[in-house]
C-alpha positions, 0 to 999 in steps of 0.5 A, a space after each residue: 801807602 804814603 803820599 810821598 810814594 804816589 805819583 799824582 796826575 792832575 785832571 786834563 780838564 784843569 785850565 791851570 788858572 788856579 781854579 778847583 782841581 783834583 789830583 789822582 794817584 792810582 794803585 792796583 787796589 786804591 784810587 787816591 784823590 786830593 785837592 791840588 791846592 793842598 797837596 799835604 792835606 787830607 786825601 780820599 781813597 776809593 776802590 777802583 769799583 767805586 771810582 768807576 761808578 763815580 766817573 760817569 756822574 762826574 763827567 756830566 
């Protein structure tokens, strides 16, 4: 899927002051992740299972 067809969401923890932030776009079978400061740069794609395993570790 092309990045142009995705709807990206910035973390609710983002303070909007230009710090490091990720954006996430979800699809039924893939979670897409990118750097909010470089939206045309590379993306990381994970399965929903891998994303679910990542989340508890990211919230620490």
